[in-house]
N, C-alpha and C positions, 0 to 999 in steps of 0.2 A: 197073555198080556192084553188087557182091554184098553181100547181107545177112549179117553175121557171126552164126553160130549162138549163141543165148543159152545161158547155163548155167542149167539147171533146178534149182530148190532147193525142197525141201519143208520147211515149218515146222509142227511138230506142236504145237498148242496156241495159242489166241488169248487167253490171260490176260495178266497183268502182265508176264511174261517174253516171251511170244510177240509182243505188239504192237510193241515197239521193234524186234524182229527183222524183222517184216513191213515196218515203215517203212523201215528202213535198207537192206534188200535190194531192196525194190520201187522205191526211189529211184534205183537204179543200173540203167541200160539194159543192163548186162552180164547181168543176171539175169532169169529168168522165175520169178516167185515164186508158189507156191501154198501156202496154209495150210489146215490141217484142224482143225476144232473140233467136239467131240461135242455141245456145247450149241447152243442156237439164238441165242446172243448172245455178245458178247465178255465178258471178265471172269474166266473160270475160277472159282477158289474164292471170289472176291468177289461172285459172283452168288448172292444169298440165295434159298433155296428151303425150304419146309416139309418137302420130301421127304427121306427117308433110305433107305438100302438101295439099291434099284434104281429107276430112273425108268420111265416108261410104255413106253420102248423096251427095257426089260430090261437097261439098262446101269447100272453102279454110279454113284451120285450122287457127284460130286467136289467138293461145296461144304462147306467146313468152317465156314461162317458160322453164328452164332447171332443171334437177332433183335436183341438189345441190344448187339451187339459194337461197341466203339469202338477206334480204333487205339491201340496202345501206343507209337507213335512219332509225332512231330509231322509234319504234312503237308510241312514244309520239307525233310524227308529222305525223303518218299514221293511225289516227283514226278520226272518225267523232265527232263533239263537244258533241253530246248527247249519245255516246255509247262507252264503253271501251272494250279492249280486255279481254276475259274470260280465261286468262292463269295464271297458278300458278308459273311458272318459273320467277325468279327475273333477267330478262334480257331485254335489249332494242332492240336488233337486232334479227329478227325472220327469220325462214325459210319460203319459199313460201307457204307451206301447212298451216301454221298458219294464214297467211293473208287470204287465201281462206276460212278457217274455220271462221275467223272473219266476212267475208262478208256473209257467210251462216247464222251465228248467228244474224247478223244485220237484214237480210231479215226475219228470223224467229221471232225475237223479235217484229218487227213492222208489221208482217203479210203481207208482201209485195208480196209473191208469187201468191196470188190470182189475182193480177193485171197483171201478166206476162204471155204472150203466148210463151211458150218454143218451140224450134224447128221451128221457123218461120224465114224465110230469106227475107230480104227486096230487092225487085227487082228494084223498081223505086219509086221516090217521085216527084210529079208534083204540082205546085201551081194551085189553082182553083180561080174562081171569089169569091169575098166576103172575101178575105184574108184567105181562107181555103186551105186544102191540100188533095191531093189524094195520097194514098199509095198502091202500088201493092206488095203483099206479097205471098210467097209460103209456104204452110204447108209442111215441109220437110218429115213428116211421111206419109201423104196422097197424096202428090204431087199436091194437089189442089191449084190453084192460085186464090187469092181473091183480089178484088179492094175495098178499104175502104176509107171513107172520114172523115177528122178530122178538127176541128177548129184551132188547134195549134199543133206544133210539136217540139220536143227537140231531138237533135242528140247527143248521148252519146256513140259513137263507139270507142273512145279511140285513143291513139297515136301510138300504137305498133302493128299495123296490116300489114303495107305495108313497107317491108324492102327497104332500100336505098343502092344501090351498086354503087360505083364510076365507071365511064367509063374509065378504065385504058387500055392503048394501049396493045393489044395482049391477053387480057383476054379470048377471044374466042378460042385461040389456046392451052390453058393450058390443059394437059392430066390428071391431078390429080383431087382430090376432091375439089370442090368449093362450099361453103355454106355461108349463112348469119347466124349471131348469132340467128336469129329468128328460125332457124331449128336445132340449137345445143341442144342436150338433155343430152348425157353422154360422158365422155372422151374416152371410150374404142375404139371408131371408129378411134381414132388418135394414137393408140398404135404403138410404134416404127416408127412413121412417122415424117418426118421433116415438120413442119407446120409454116406458117406465119399467125399471127393474126393481122389484120389491124384495127387500132383504139384503143385509150387509154382511152375510157370512162369507165363507171362502168362495163359493160359486157365485154369489151376488156380485162380489168385487171383481172377480175374474171376467165374468160375462159382461158386466156393464162397461168395463174398460175395453174389452175386445170389440164390442159392437160400436163403441164410440168412434172407431176408425171408419165405419161405413154409415152409421145412422146419422140423420140430420141433427137430432138431439137425443140425449139420454138423461133421464131423470132417475136418480138413485133414491128410492124411498126407504128411509130408515129412521131410527130414533136414538142412535148411539152418538152422544156428544163427544166421546173420546175419538171416535172415527171421524166425525165431522172436522175436528181440529187437526187430526193427523193428516188428512187428505188436503187440507187447505193449502193452496198455492201450487199443488202438483198436478192438478187435474186439467184435462183438455178444455178448450173454450166452449165446446158443445156439451159439456158434462155438468149437470146441475144437481146439487144435493137438495133433497126435499124431505119433509117429515112423513109421517104415516098417512095413508090414504083414508079419507073419511068416507067417501062413497064414489061410485063409478057411474058415469053417464054413457050414452050411446057413443059419443065421440071424444071422450076424455075422462079425466079424473079430477076430483076435488080433494085437496089435501087438508090436513087438520088445521092449518093456519087460514083456511078459507080460500086459498088461491086455486084457480082452475087452469089446467093445461090441456090443450087438445093433443091427443096422442093416437097413434095408429096401432100400437101393440103394447102388450103387457107381458112381462116375463116374471113369473113368481119363483123366486129363489128362497122359498120359505120352508125348506127342510122336508122331512119324511116322517111318516107315522109307522109304528110297528103294526103289522097285520099278518095273521097266519090263517088264511081262509081255509086251509086244508085240515086244521085241527077241529075235531068234533067238540061239542060242548062237554062231553064226558071226559075230555083230557084235563079239565079243571083249570085251564088257563084263561084269564080274562085281562083286558087292557082298559085302563082308566087314566085319562090325562096322559096318554102315551107312556104309561107305567105298566109294565108286564108283571102280572101277579098270578099266583104267589111263587116267587123264585127265591131260593136260598143262594146267597152270594151272586145273584144275577145269573145263575147257571142252572140250578137243580129245580125241577118241577116238584114242589113240596107235596102236592096231592098224589103225584105218581113219580117217585124218585128214580125210576129207570128211564126217565126222559130228561135230557139236558139240552140247554141252549148255549151256543157259543157265539160270541161277537156282538152281544147286545150293548155293552157299555160303549159310549162314544166320547169324543174329545180326549183321546189318549193315544199311546203308541200302539197302533193297531195290530201289526203282525206279531210282536212279542206277546200282546194280550191273547191273541188266538192260540198261540202255542201253549202259554201258561194255562189257559182255561181247558184246553184239550187234555193236558197232563193232570189237571185237577179232576176233571170228569173221569178219566181213566182210573185214577187212584181209588175212587169210590165205586165205580161200576164194576171194577175187577174184584172188589172185596178186599183189596190191600188195606183199606181203612173203612170203618163204618161211619155212615152219616149219623148225626144226632137224630133223636126222635122227632116226630112231626111238630109237637108242641114247642120244642126247643128251637127248631128251624124257623117256625113262625115268629117266635119271640126275638130271635136274632135279627130277622128281617125287619120286624117292627121297630126295633131300636135303631137299626141302620137308617131307616126312613126318617125317624124322628131327629136323628143327629144331622142328616143332610138338610132337612127343613130348618132346623135351628141355626145351621150355618149359612142360611140364606138361599138355599136351592128352592126353585119353584116346583110346584107339583108335577109339571111336565118335564122336569129336568132331573128326575131321580135316577136316570141311567147315565147322566153326564159325569165324567170323572175329572178331567182337566187337572187342576192343582192337587186333587186328591188321588191321582193315579198311583203314586208311590204307596199310600196307605192301603189301597185295594190290592195292588200287586203283592205287597208284603203279607197281607192277610191271607190271600190264597196260598202262597208258598208255605207259610207257617202252619196254617190249618191242615193242609194236606201233606205236610212234611216232604215237599218236593223242591227241586233246585229252583232258586229264585231267578228273576231276571236281573241282570247286572245293573247296579245303580246308575252307571253312566248313561244307560239308555233313557231313563226317565229324566236325568239331568239335562240331556240334550233336548228331549221332548219339551220340557218346561221352557227352556230358552227359545227354542224354535217357535213354539206356540205364541209366545209373547212378541216375537219379532214380526210375525204376520200383522199384528195389530198396530205396531209402532213404526214399521219400516216396509210398508206394503210394496213400494216400488223397487226395492232392492233386495229383499230378504232371500229371494231365490238364487242370488249369486253368492250367498254365504257358503263357505266350504268347511265341513266338519270332518274330523278324523279322531277315531277312538284310540286312546293310548293304552288304557287298561280298563279294569272293571269299574273304575271310579272316575278317571280323568279323561279329558278330551281336549283337542285344540279346535279353535274356530278362526277362520280367516274371513273377516267381514269385507264387504264390497269396497269400503273406503280405507281399509288397512292394508299395508304392504306385507306385514308379517303376521303369522298365526298367533293367537293368544291361547295360552294354556289355562284350563279351568279344572 
């Protein structure tokens, strides 16, 4: 009896996207699974560290966590379908350390760590003949560089590693503190300082209100009329909403309305850009307007279909997405089902982009799902003929996502409970009894 040769697969990253990939591929005796993680533990961006810039190995720190961070989605839409949070508190919104513990528990429960090479940094990925891959890695502890070959590869490096800072006129002249939210850790650095926070997304709102407890003044720079109205009357006396920044001077900023404010610091909460510096040009992946191309279903590298990406779509239920995408990738990489030909995949992707643009998406938002999450989740499950994510998950996601925008000061006290695959209850801050939906 001969032993059938296993398919070697490399998984880059052991964070929230990488862990379900490791689980599903290591479960299958068809695969020989090796994962590479540059940190010394699972978790990726959820692993809090005080460090910014580069770590003691000289590698960029990839944790976007700040000390007080709490989730902006309930735990009910931030867990994998086959594993629940091991917490006793009756609450839906958790602190970052609880999510990190959940990822550690998940890895422990399924015995995933034995497949992970910790403290390994990916230097380069190149395609080889025969649809295979060459990966050049550095062992950060020994400094030894290794060149390894694999049949298939999955990229799970996440969306929150490469800060995006707008090119505002005069920014290079500013004499005060300038950071991205990626580097923000604690509010004490901004004590008694006049600070501009740029951006009104989740991190912009959280950080601006946190530093208002210590800063002398906080200017939240944004252009959302809906947010301006929803925050009206609830903000601290030292918190001022302003429009977009027109230009920056040595000692302050000029806003679009022509007003000038002297400031000591600027925090850019302006999101992240996709970047894969380890991918060689021969991999066929390019990024334009923060749109990764050419990808089939936001997952498969159309030029080299033995390469997949997990976790690219944003504004959705993250952990269920990662699990679903991992199972989608496995279906086709295992040969259980065959992908369409290159022309058909390109045409499907072109139609998807045209549809998103026609529905109002901007060119830099083509990986945003939000209200379209259900369509995408259903499409993946139907196309791959795999178990779908329960509808209740995306029903809760849609409600919770809107609650952030309309009830910023209270939404984290909402309490959700899943009843079945479709229904749930929610107890709002101001309600005594749960509401069934």
